[in-house]
mmCIF file of the N, C-alpha and C atoms, coordinates in Angstrom:
data_MODEL
# 
_entry.id   MODEL 
# 
loop_
_atom_site.group_PDB 
_atom_site.id 
_atom_site.type_symbol 
_atom_site.label_atom_id 
_atom_site.label_alt_id 
_atom_site.label_comp_id 
_atom_site.label_asym_id 
_atom_site.label_entity_id 
_atom_site.label_seq_id 
_atom_site.pdbx_PDB_ins_code 
_atom_site.Cartn_x 
_atom_site.Cartn_y 
_atom_site.Cartn_z 
_atom_site.occupancy 
_atom_site.B_iso_or_equiv 
_atom_site.pdbx_formal_charge 
_atom_site.auth_seq_id 
_atom_site.auth_comp_id 
_atom_site.auth_asym_id 
_atom_site.auth_atom_id 
_atom_site.pdbx_PDB_model_num 
ATOM 1   N N  . UNK A 1 1  ? 63.728 -22.716 73.123 1.00 0.00 ? 1  UNK A N  1 
ATOM 2   C CA . UNK A 1 1  ? 62.617 -22.423 72.440 1.00 0.00 ? 1  UNK A CA 1 
ATOM 3   C C  . UNK A 1 1  ? 61.474 -23.123 73.401 1.00 0.00 ? 1  UNK A C  1 
ATOM 4   N N  . UNK A 1 2  ? 61.657 -24.475 72.896 1.00 0.00 ? 2  UNK A N  1 
ATOM 5   C CA . UNK A 1 2  ? 60.704 -25.220 73.372 1.00 0.00 ? 2  UNK A CA 1 
ATOM 6   C C  . UNK A 1 2  ? 60.779 -25.695 75.075 1.00 0.00 ? 2  UNK A C  1 
ATOM 7   N N  . UNK A 1 3  ? 61.134 -24.593 75.946 1.00 0.00 ? 3  UNK A N  1 
ATOM 8   C CA . UNK A 1 3  ? 60.964 -24.887 77.614 1.00 0.00 ? 3  UNK A CA 1 
ATOM 9   C C  . UNK A 1 3  ? 59.985 -24.017 77.487 1.00 0.00 ? 3  UNK A C  1 
ATOM 10  N N  . UNK A 1 4  ? 58.919 -24.307 77.194 1.00 0.00 ? 4  UNK A N  1 
ATOM 11  C CA . UNK A 1 4  ? 57.686 -23.114 77.714 1.00 0.00 ? 4  UNK A CA 1 
ATOM 12  C C  . UNK A 1 4  ? 57.046 -24.129 78.780 1.00 0.00 ? 4  UNK A C  1 
ATOM 13  N N  . UNK A 1 5  ? 55.747 -23.383 79.360 1.00 0.00 ? 5  UNK A N  1 
ATOM 14  C CA . UNK A 1 5  ? 54.879 -24.068 80.283 1.00 0.00 ? 5  UNK A CA 1 
ATOM 15  C C  . UNK A 1 5  ? 54.444 -25.410 79.541 1.00 0.00 ? 5  UNK A C  1 
ATOM 16  N N  . UNK A 1 6  ? 54.248 -26.237 80.710 1.00 0.00 ? 6  UNK A N  1 
ATOM 17  C CA . UNK A 1 6  ? 54.132 -27.745 80.440 1.00 0.00 ? 6  UNK A CA 1 
ATOM 18  C C  . UNK A 1 6  ? 53.024 -27.617 79.418 1.00 0.00 ? 6  UNK A C  1 
ATOM 19  N N  . UNK A 1 7  ? 51.863 -27.104 79.312 1.00 0.00 ? 7  UNK A N  1 
ATOM 20  C CA . UNK A 1 7  ? 50.720 -27.510 78.498 1.00 0.00 ? 7  UNK A CA 1 
ATOM 21  C C  . UNK A 1 7  ? 51.321 -26.685 76.777 1.00 0.00 ? 7  UNK A C  1 
ATOM 22  N N  . UNK A 1 8  ? 52.112 -26.186 76.646 1.00 0.00 ? 8  UNK A N  1 
ATOM 23  C CA . UNK A 1 8  ? 52.451 -25.320 75.387 1.00 0.00 ? 8  UNK A CA 1 
ATOM 24  C C  . UNK A 1 8  ? 53.727 -25.899 74.786 1.00 0.00 ? 8  UNK A C  1 
ATOM 25  N N  . UNK A 1 9  ? 54.186 -26.952 75.353 1.00 0.00 ? 9  UNK A N  1 
ATOM 26  C CA . UNK A 1 9  ? 55.306 -27.660 74.468 1.00 0.00 ? 9  UNK A CA 1 
ATOM 27  C C  . UNK A 1 9  ? 54.377 -27.932 73.038 1.00 0.00 ? 9  UNK A C  1 
ATOM 28  N N  . UNK A 1 10 ? 53.675 -28.969 72.900 1.00 0.00 ? 10 UNK A N  1 
ATOM 29  C CA . UNK A 1 10 ? 53.322 -29.613 71.916 1.00 0.00 ? 10 UNK A CA 1 
ATOM 30  C C  . UNK A 1 10 ? 52.806 -28.203 71.001 1.00 0.00 ? 10 UNK A C  1 
ATOM 31  N N  . UNK A 1 11 ? 52.257 -27.102 71.393 1.00 0.00 ? 11 UNK A N  1 
ATOM 32  C CA . UNK A 1 11 ? 51.533 -26.094 70.311 1.00 0.00 ? 11 UNK A CA 1 
ATOM 33  C C  . UNK A 1 11 ? 53.155 -25.489 70.065 1.00 0.00 ? 11 UNK A C  1 
ATOM 34  N N  . UNK A 1 12 ? 54.025 -25.445 70.962 1.00 0.00 ? 12 UNK A N  1 
ATOM 35  C CA . UNK A 1 12 ? 55.302 -24.670 69.778 1.00 0.00 ? 12 UNK A CA 1 
ATOM 36  C C  . UNK A 1 12 ? 55.965 -25.336 69.226 1.00 0.00 ? 12 UNK A C  1 
ATOM 37  N N  . UNK A 1 13 ? 56.067 -26.567 69.335 1.00 0.00 ? 13 UNK A N  1 
ATOM 38  C CA . UNK A 1 13 ? 56.693 -27.823 68.275 1.00 0.00 ? 13 UNK A CA 1 
ATOM 39  C C  . UNK A 1 13 ? 55.708 -27.759 67.106 1.00 0.00 ? 13 UNK A C  1 
ATOM 40  N N  . UNK A 1 14 ? 54.544 -27.600 67.225 1.00 0.00 ? 14 UNK A N  1 
ATOM 41  C CA . UNK A 1 14 ? 54.001 -27.709 65.866 1.00 0.00 ? 14 UNK A CA 1 
ATOM 42  C C  . UNK A 1 14 ? 54.031 -26.285 65.021 1.00 0.00 ? 14 UNK A C  1 
ATOM 43  N N  . UNK A 1 15 ? 54.496 -25.111 65.880 1.00 0.00 ? 15 UNK A N  1 
ATOM 44  C CA . UNK A 1 15 ? 54.556 -23.818 65.391 1.00 0.00 ? 15 UNK A CA 1 
ATOM 45  C C  . UNK A 1 15 ? 55.672 -23.688 64.580 1.00 0.00 ? 15 UNK A C  1 
ATOM 46  N N  . UNK A 1 16 ? 56.767 -24.370 65.165 1.00 0.00 ? 16 UNK A N  1 
ATOM 47  C CA . UNK A 1 16 ? 58.157 -24.452 64.686 1.00 0.00 ? 16 UNK A CA 1 
ATOM 48  C C  . UNK A 1 16 ? 58.102 -25.017 63.603 1.00 0.00 ? 16 UNK A C  1 
ATOM 49  N N  . UNK A 1 17 ? 57.528 -26.254 63.636 1.00 0.00 ? 17 UNK A N  1 
ATOM 50  C CA . UNK A 1 17 ? 57.360 -27.397 62.100 1.00 0.00 ? 17 UNK A CA 1 
ATOM 51  C C  . UNK A 1 17 ? 56.591 -26.435 61.498 1.00 0.00 ? 17 UNK A C  1 
ATOM 52  N N  . UNK A 1 18 ? 55.481 -25.732 61.507 1.00 0.00 ? 18 UNK A N  1 
ATOM 53  C CA . UNK A 1 18 ? 54.908 -25.285 60.210 1.00 0.00 ? 18 UNK A CA 1 
ATOM 54  C C  . UNK A 1 18 ? 55.605 -23.943 59.875 1.00 0.00 ? 18 UNK A C  1 
ATOM 55  N N  . UNK A 1 19 ? 56.447 -23.389 60.911 1.00 0.00 ? 19 UNK A N  1 
ATOM 56  C CA . UNK A 1 19 ? 57.058 -21.970 60.461 1.00 0.00 ? 19 UNK A CA 1 
ATOM 57  C C  . UNK A 1 19 ? 58.389 -22.494 59.549 1.00 0.00 ? 19 UNK A C  1 
ATOM 58  N N  . UNK A 1 20 ? 59.072 -23.727 59.928 1.00 0.00 ? 20 UNK A N  1 
ATOM 59  C CA . UNK A 1 20 ? 59.973 -24.203 58.891 1.00 0.00 ? 20 UNK A CA 1 
ATOM 60  C C  . UNK A 1 20 ? 59.403 -24.475 57.855 1.00 0.00 ? 20 UNK A C  1 
ATOM 61  N N  . UNK A 1 21 ? 58.493 -25.397 57.588 1.00 0.00 ? 21 UNK A N  1 
ATOM 62  C CA . UNK A 1 21 ? 57.768 -25.814 56.511 1.00 0.00 ? 21 UNK A CA 1 
ATOM 63  C C  . UNK A 1 21 ? 57.542 -24.624 55.595 1.00 0.00 ? 21 UNK A C  1 
ATOM 64  N N  . UNK A 1 22 ? 56.932 -23.723 55.762 1.00 0.00 ? 22 UNK A N  1 
ATOM 65  C CA . UNK A 1 22 ? 56.294 -22.875 55.264 1.00 0.00 ? 22 UNK A CA 1 
ATOM 66  C C  . UNK A 1 22 ? 57.359 -21.659 54.686 1.00 0.00 ? 22 UNK A C  1 
ATOM 67  N N  . UNK A 1 23 ? 58.520 -21.660 55.374 1.00 0.00 ? 23 UNK A N  1 
ATOM 68  C CA . UNK A 1 23 ? 59.589 -20.801 54.862 1.00 0.00 ? 23 UNK A CA 1 
ATOM 69  C C  . UNK A 1 23 ? 60.574 -21.741 53.777 1.00 0.00 ? 23 UNK A C  1 
ATOM 70  N N  . UNK A 1 24 ? 60.581 -22.866 53.851 1.00 0.00 ? 24 UNK A N  1 
ATOM 71  C CA . UNK A 1 24 ? 60.819 -23.858 52.912 1.00 0.00 ? 24 UNK A CA 1 
ATOM 72  C C  . UNK A 1 24 ? 60.264 -23.893 51.857 1.00 0.00 ? 24 UNK A C  1 
ATOM 73  N N  . UNK A 1 25 ? 58.690 -23.879 51.721 1.00 0.00 ? 25 UNK A N  1 
ATOM 74  C CA . UNK A 1 25 ? 57.979 -24.135 50.868 1.00 0.00 ? 25 UNK A CA 1 
ATOM 75  C C  . UNK A 1 25 ? 58.168 -22.549 49.921 1.00 0.00 ? 25 UNK A C  1 
ATOM 76  N N  . UNK A 1 26 ? 57.738 -21.878 50.605 1.00 0.00 ? 26 UNK A N  1 
ATOM 77  C CA . UNK A 1 26 ? 57.656 -20.263 49.739 1.00 0.00 ? 26 UNK A CA 1 
ATOM 78  C C  . UNK A 1 26 ? 59.069 -20.085 49.281 1.00 0.00 ? 26 UNK A C  1 
ATOM 79  N N  . UNK A 1 27 ? 60.591 -20.438 49.680 1.00 0.00 ? 27 UNK A N  1 
ATOM 80  C CA . UNK A 1 27 ? 61.555 -20.172 48.922 1.00 0.00 ? 27 UNK A CA 1 
ATOM 81  C C  . UNK A 1 27 ? 61.946 -21.149 47.853 1.00 0.00 ? 27 UNK A C  1 
ATOM 82  N N  . UNK A 1 28 ? 61.331 -22.656 47.979 1.00 0.00 ? 28 UNK A N  1 
ATOM 83  C CA . UNK A 1 28 ? 61.743 -23.315 46.850 1.00 0.00 ? 28 UNK A CA 1 
ATOM 84  C C  . UNK A 1 28 ? 60.890 -22.615 45.770 1.00 0.00 ? 28 UNK A C  1 
ATOM 85  N N  . UNK A 1 29 ? 59.819 -22.353 46.031 1.00 0.00 ? 29 UNK A N  1 
ATOM 86  C CA . UNK A 1 29 ? 58.718 -21.485 44.923 1.00 0.00 ? 29 UNK A CA 1 
ATOM 87  C C  . UNK A 1 29 ? 59.424 -20.533 44.314 1.00 0.00 ? 29 UNK A C  1 
ATOM 88  N N  . UNK A 1 30 ? 60.052 -19.452 44.924 1.00 0.00 ? 30 UNK A N  1 
ATOM 89  C CA . UNK A 1 30 ? 60.687 -18.538 44.395 1.00 0.00 ? 30 UNK A CA 1 
ATOM 90  C C  . UNK A 1 30 ? 61.790 -18.995 43.860 1.00 0.00 ? 30 UNK A C  1 
ATOM 91  N N  . UNK A 1 31 ? 62.692 -19.457 44.082 1.00 0.00 ? 31 UNK A N  1 
ATOM 92  C CA . UNK A 1 31 ? 63.813 -19.734 43.848 1.00 0.00 ? 31 UNK A CA 1 
ATOM 93  C C  . UNK A 1 31 ? 63.606 -20.691 42.332 1.00 0.00 ? 31 UNK A C  1 
ATOM 94  N N  . UNK A 1 32 ? 62.633 -21.608 42.167 1.00 0.00 ? 32 UNK A N  1 
ATOM 95  C CA . UNK A 1 32 ? 62.285 -21.995 40.706 1.00 0.00 ? 32 UNK A CA 1 
ATOM 96  C C  . UNK A 1 32 ? 61.751 -20.925 40.152 1.00 0.00 ? 32 UNK A C  1 
ATOM 97  N N  . UNK A 1 33 ? 61.005 -20.479 40.215 1.00 0.00 ? 33 UNK A N  1 
ATOM 98  C CA . UNK A 1 33 ? 60.538 -19.112 39.593 1.00 0.00 ? 33 UNK A CA 1 
ATOM 99  C C  . UNK A 1 33 ? 61.413 -18.174 39.139 1.00 0.00 ? 33 UNK A C  1 
ATOM 100 N N  . UNK A 1 34 ? 62.521 -17.921 40.005 1.00 0.00 ? 34 UNK A N  1 
ATOM 101 C CA . UNK A 1 34 ? 63.647 -16.314 39.519 1.00 0.00 ? 34 UNK A CA 1 
ATOM 102 C C  . UNK A 1 34 ? 64.935 -17.295 39.455 1.00 0.00 ? 34 UNK A C  1 
ATOM 103 N N  . UNK A 1 35 ? 65.457 -18.258 39.803 1.00 0.00 ? 35 UNK A N  1 
ATOM 104 C CA . UNK A 1 35 ? 66.629 -18.769 39.623 1.00 0.00 ? 35 UNK A CA 1 
ATOM 105 C C  . UNK A 1 35 ? 67.299 -18.477 40.805 1.00 0.00 ? 35 UNK A C  1 
ATOM 106 N N  . UNK A 1 36 ? 68.378 -19.456 41.116 1.00 0.00 ? 36 UNK A N  1 
ATOM 107 C CA . UNK A 1 36 ? 69.299 -19.355 42.492 1.00 0.00 ? 36 UNK A CA 1 
ATOM 108 C C  . UNK A 1 36 ? 70.012 -18.201 42.659 1.00 0.00 ? 36 UNK A C  1 
ATOM 109 N N  . UNK A 1 37 ? 70.510 -18.005 41.243 1.00 0.00 ? 37 UNK A N  1 
ATOM 110 C CA . UNK A 1 37 ? 72.003 -17.127 41.260 1.00 0.00 ? 37 UNK A CA 1 
ATOM 111 C C  . UNK A 1 37 ? 71.940 -15.639 41.096 1.00 0.00 ? 37 UNK A C  1 
ATOM 112 N N  . UNK A 1 38 ? 70.860 -15.167 41.801 1.00 0.00 ? 38 UNK A N  1 
ATOM 113 C CA . UNK A 1 38 ? 70.223 -13.878 41.903 1.00 0.00 ? 38 UNK A CA 1 
ATOM 114 C C  . UNK A 1 38 ? 70.352 -13.516 43.279 1.00 0.00 ? 38 UNK A C  1 
ATOM 115 N N  . UNK A 1 39 ? 70.902 -11.921 43.372 1.00 0.00 ? 39 UNK A N  1 
ATOM 116 C CA . UNK A 1 39 ? 71.074 -11.301 44.862 1.00 0.00 ? 39 UNK A CA 1 
ATOM 117 C C  . UNK A 1 39 ? 69.423 -10.986 45.285 1.00 0.00 ? 39 UNK A C  1 
ATOM 118 N N  . UNK A 1 40 ? 68.922 -10.815 44.129 1.00 0.00 ? 40 UNK A N  1 
ATOM 119 C CA . UNK A 1 40 ? 67.402 -10.113 44.374 1.00 0.00 ? 40 UNK A CA 1 
ATOM 120 C C  . UNK A 1 40 ? 66.535 -11.481 44.638 1.00 0.00 ? 40 UNK A C  1 
ATOM 121 N N  . UNK A 1 41 ? 66.458 -12.427 44.481 1.00 0.00 ? 41 UNK A N  1 
ATOM 122 C CA . UNK A 1 41 ? 65.854 -13.900 45.026 1.00 0.00 ? 41 UNK A CA 1 
ATOM 123 C C  . UNK A 1 41 ? 66.256 -13.930 46.398 1.00 0.00 ? 41 UNK A C  1 
ATOM 124 N N  . UNK A 1 42 ? 66.852 -13.565 46.776 1.00 0.00 ? 42 UNK A N  1 
ATOM 125 C CA . UNK A 1 42 ? 67.106 -13.990 48.534 1.00 0.00 ? 42 UNK A CA 1 
ATOM 126 C C  . UNK A 1 42 ? 66.294 -13.018 48.963 1.00 0.00 ? 42 UNK A C  1 
ATOM 127 N N  . UNK A 1 43 ? 66.506 -11.516 48.532 1.00 0.00 ? 43 UNK A N  1 
ATOM 128 C CA . UNK A 1 43 ? 65.758 -10.496 49.400 1.00 0.00 ? 43 UNK A CA 1 
ATOM 129 C C  . UNK A 1 43 ? 64.278 -11.215 48.716 1.00 0.00 ? 43 UNK A C  1 
ATOM 130 N N  . UNK A 1 44 ? 63.834 -11.230 47.896 1.00 0.00 ? 44 UNK A N  1 
ATOM 131 C CA . UNK A 1 44 ? 62.282 -11.754 47.159 1.00 0.00 ? 44 UNK A CA 1 
ATOM 132 C C  . UNK A 1 44 ? 61.944 -12.731 48.182 1.00 0.00 ? 44 UNK A C  1 
ATOM 133 N N  . UNK A 1 45 ? 62.667 -13.817 48.765 1.00 0.00 ? 45 UNK A N  1 
ATOM 134 C CA . UNK A 1 45 ? 62.174 -15.139 49.228 1.00 0.00 ? 45 UNK A CA 1 
ATOM 135 C C  . UNK A 1 45 ? 62.171 -14.530 50.743 1.00 0.00 ? 45 UNK A C  1 
ATOM 136 N N  . UNK A 1 46 ? 62.749 -13.780 51.414 1.00 0.00 ? 46 UNK A N  1 
ATOM 137 C CA . UNK A 1 46 ? 62.834 -13.477 52.728 1.00 0.00 ? 46 UNK A CA 1 
ATOM 138 C C  . UNK A 1 46 ? 61.041 -12.257 52.898 1.00 0.00 ? 46 UNK A C  1 
ATOM 139 N N  . UNK A 1 47 ? 61.363 -11.533 51.974 1.00 0.00 ? 47 UNK A N  1 
ATOM 140 C CA . UNK A 1 47 ? 60.281 -10.587 52.079 1.00 0.00 ? 47 UNK A CA 1 
ATOM 141 C C  . UNK A 1 47 ? 58.654 -11.341 51.906 1.00 0.00 ? 47 UNK A C  1 
ATOM 142 N N  . UNK A 1 48 ? 58.692 -12.336 50.823 1.00 0.00 ? 48 UNK A N  1 
ATOM 143 C CA . UNK A 1 48 ? 57.136 -13.083 50.271 1.00 0.00 ? 48 UNK A CA 1 
ATOM 144 C C  . UNK A 1 48 ? 57.023 -14.005 52.276 1.00 0.00 ? 48 UNK A C  1 
ATOM 145 N N  . UNK A 1 49 ? 58.175 -14.484 52.396 1.00 0.00 ? 49 UNK A N  1 
ATOM 146 C CA . UNK A 1 49 ? 57.813 -15.658 53.237 1.00 0.00 ? 49 UNK A CA 1 
ATOM 147 C C  . UNK A 1 49 ? 57.530 -14.533 54.751 1.00 0.00 ? 49 UNK A C  1 
ATOM 148 N N  . UNK A 1 50 ? 57.812 -13.635 55.094 1.00 0.00 ? 50 UNK A N  1 
ATOM 149 C CA . UNK A 1 50 ? 57.363 -12.767 56.082 1.00 0.00 ? 50 UNK A CA 1 
ATOM 150 C C  . UNK A 1 50 ? 56.059 -12.357 55.523 1.00 0.00 ? 50 UNK A C  1 
ATOM 151 N N  . UNK A 1 51 ? 56.046 -11.891 54.436 1.00 0.00 ? 51 UNK A N  1 
ATOM 152 C CA . UNK A 1 51 ? 54.446 -11.465 54.024 1.00 0.00 ? 51 UNK A CA 1 
ATOM 153 C C  . UNK A 1 51 ? 53.448 -12.364 54.392 1.00 0.00 ? 51 UNK A C  1 
ATOM 154 N N  . UNK A 1 52 ? 53.672 -13.814 53.625 1.00 0.00 ? 52 UNK A N  1 
ATOM 155 C CA . UNK A 1 52 ? 52.881 -14.849 54.138 1.00 0.00 ? 52 UNK A CA 1 
ATOM 156 C C  . UNK A 1 52 ? 52.835 -15.080 55.617 1.00 0.00 ? 52 UNK A C  1 
ATOM 157 N N  . UNK A 1 53 ? 53.868 -15.259 56.056 1.00 0.00 ? 53 UNK A N  1 
ATOM 158 C CA . UNK A 1 53 ? 53.391 -15.463 57.692 1.00 0.00 ? 53 UNK A CA 1 
ATOM 159 C C  . UNK A 1 53 ? 52.614 -14.358 58.353 1.00 0.00 ? 53 UNK A C  1 
ATOM 160 N N  . UNK A 1 54 ? 52.559 -13.465 58.046 1.00 0.00 ? 54 UNK A N  1 
ATOM 161 C CA . UNK A 1 54 ? 51.947 -12.215 58.901 1.00 0.00 ? 54 UNK A CA 1 
ATOM 162 C C  . UNK A 1 54 ? 50.874 -12.153 57.919 1.00 0.00 ? 54 UNK A C  1 
ATOM 163 N N  . UNK A 1 55 ? 50.375 -12.795 57.319 1.00 0.00 ? 55 UNK A N  1 
ATOM 164 C CA . UNK A 1 55 ? 48.924 -12.709 56.716 1.00 0.00 ? 55 UNK A CA 1 
ATOM 165 C C  . UNK A 1 55 ? 48.054 -13.936 56.992 1.00 0.00 ? 55 UNK A C  1 
ATOM 166 N N  . UNK A 1 56 ? 48.831 -14.718 57.437 1.00 0.00 ? 56 UNK A N  1 
ATOM 167 C CA . UNK A 1 56 ? 47.827 -16.042 57.887 1.00 0.00 ? 56 UNK A CA 1 
ATOM 168 C C  . UNK A 1 56 ? 47.752 -15.729 59.357 1.00 0.00 ? 56 UNK A C  1 
ATOM 169 N N  . UNK A 1 57 ? 48.709 -15.085 60.133 1.00 0.00 ? 57 UNK A N  1 
ATOM 170 C CA . UNK A 1 57 ? 48.802 -14.367 61.532 1.00 0.00 ? 57 UNK A CA 1 
ATOM 171 C C  . UNK A 1 57 ? 49.271 -15.454 62.150 1.00 0.00 ? 57 UNK A C  1 
ATOM 172 N N  . UNK A 1 58 ? 50.815 -16.023 61.920 1.00 0.00 ? 58 UNK A N  1 
ATOM 173 C CA . UNK A 1 58 ? 51.598 -16.861 62.531 1.00 0.00 ? 58 UNK A CA 1 
ATOM 174 C C  . UNK A 1 58 ? 51.765 -16.157 63.794 1.00 0.00 ? 58 UNK A C  1 
ATOM 175 N N  . UNK A 1 59 ? 52.285 -16.883 64.712 1.00 0.00 ? 59 UNK A N  1 
ATOM 176 C CA . UNK A 1 59 ? 52.683 -16.525 65.734 1.00 0.00 ? 59 UNK A CA 1 
ATOM 177 C C  . UNK A 1 59 ? 54.183 -15.846 66.028 1.00 0.00 ? 59 UNK A C  1 
ATOM 178 N N  . UNK A 1 60 ? 54.560 -15.731 66.908 1.00 0.00 ? 60 UNK A N  1 
ATOM 179 C CA . UNK A 1 60 ? 56.127 -14.843 66.653 1.00 0.00 ? 60 UNK A CA 1 
ATOM 180 C C  . UNK A 1 60 ? 57.198 -15.972 66.352 1.00 0.00 ? 60 UNK A C  1 
ATOM 181 N N  . UNK A 1 61 ? 56.718 -17.378 66.789 1.00 0.00 ? 61 UNK A N  1 
ATOM 182 C CA . UNK A 1 61 ? 57.519 -18.381 67.095 1.00 0.00 ? 61 UNK A CA 1 
ATOM 183 C C  . UNK A 1 61 ? 57.535 -19.000 65.251 1.00 0.00 ? 61 UNK A C  1 
ATOM 184 N N  . UNK A 1 62 ? 56.511 -18.874 64.849 1.00 0.00 ? 62 UNK A N  1 
ATOM 185 C CA . UNK A 1 62 ? 56.104 -19.264 63.676 1.00 0.00 ? 62 UNK A CA 1 
ATOM 186 C C  . UNK A 1 62 ? 57.109 -18.393 62.362 1.00 0.00 ? 62 UNK A C  1 
ATOM 187 N N  . UNK A 1 63 ? 56.836 -17.273 62.801 1.00 0.00 ? 63 UNK A N  1 
ATOM 188 C CA . UNK A 1 63 ? 57.080 -15.843 62.076 1.00 0.00 ? 63 UNK A CA 1 
ATOM 189 C C  . UNK A 1 63 ? 58.924 -16.392 61.776 1.00 0.00 ? 63 UNK A C  1 
ATOM 190 N N  . UNK A 1 64 ? 59.457 -16.171 62.982 1.00 0.00 ? 64 UNK A N  1 
ATOM 191 C CA . UNK A 1 64 ? 61.158 -16.104 63.275 1.00 0.00 ? 64 UNK A CA 1 
ATOM 192 C C  . UNK A 1 64 ? 61.483 -17.736 62.628 1.00 0.00 ? 64 UNK A C  1 
ATOM 193 N N  . UNK A 1 65 ? 60.726 -18.709 62.636 1.00 0.00 ? 65 UNK A N  1 
ATOM 194 C CA . UNK A 1 65 ? 61.138 -20.006 62.147 1.00 0.00 ? 65 UNK A CA 1 
ATOM 195 C C  . UNK A 1 65 ? 61.465 -19.811 60.801 1.00 0.00 ? 65 UNK A C  1 
ATOM 196 N N  . UNK A 1 66 ? 59.792 -19.212 59.958 1.00 0.00 ? 66 UNK A N  1 
ATOM 197 C CA . UNK A 1 66 ? 59.606 -19.063 58.623 1.00 0.00 ? 66 UNK A CA 1 
ATOM 198 C C  . UNK A 1 66 ? 60.905 -18.377 58.334 1.00 0.00 ? 66 UNK A C  1 
ATOM 199 N N  . UNK A 1 67 ? 61.346 -17.123 58.899 1.00 0.00 ? 67 UNK A N  1 
ATOM 200 C CA . UNK A 1 67 ? 62.235 -16.244 58.452 1.00 0.00 ? 67 UNK A CA 1 
ATOM 201 C C  . UNK A 1 67 ? 64.003 -16.881 58.462 1.00 0.00 ? 67 UNK A C  1 
ATOM 202 N N  . UNK A 1 68 ? 64.235 -17.436 59.512 1.00 0.00 ? 68 UNK A N  1 
ATOM 203 C CA . UNK A 1 68 ? 65.319 -18.069 59.365 1.00 0.00 ? 68 UNK A CA 1 
ATOM 204 C C  . UNK A 1 68 ? 65.279 -19.365 58.539 1.00 0.00 ? 68 UNK A C  1 
ATOM 205 N N  . UNK A 1 69 ? 64.623 -19.991 58.407 1.00 0.00 ? 69 UNK A N  1 
ATOM 206 C CA . UNK A 1 69 ? 64.385 -21.659 57.487 1.00 0.00 ? 69 UNK A CA 1 
ATOM 207 C C  . UNK A 1 69 ? 64.554 -21.116 56.375 1.00 0.00 ? 69 UNK A C  1 
ATOM 208 N N  . UNK A 1 70 ? 64.729 -20.123 55.476 1.00 0.00 ? 70 UNK A N  1 
ATOM 209 C CA . UNK A 1 70 ? 65.008 -19.792 54.153 1.00 0.00 ? 70 UNK A CA 1 
ATOM 210 C C  . UNK A 1 70 ? 66.362 -19.791 53.735 1.00 0.00 ? 70 UNK A C  1 
# 
């Protein structure tokens, strides 16, 4: 994933970091609100994470990282 054009490696690395951090943040907030033992919690976390990532116009790399870091 980070094997991009020489000038974009830092940018991609930052996108990966922000994507993972965003996914973990949304997951933590939702799990605290709904509780960890609910099937709907997982669905809600993924839905909200992707919604937030799309709303802030995250790149494809950040979007994928946000979704998989849940």
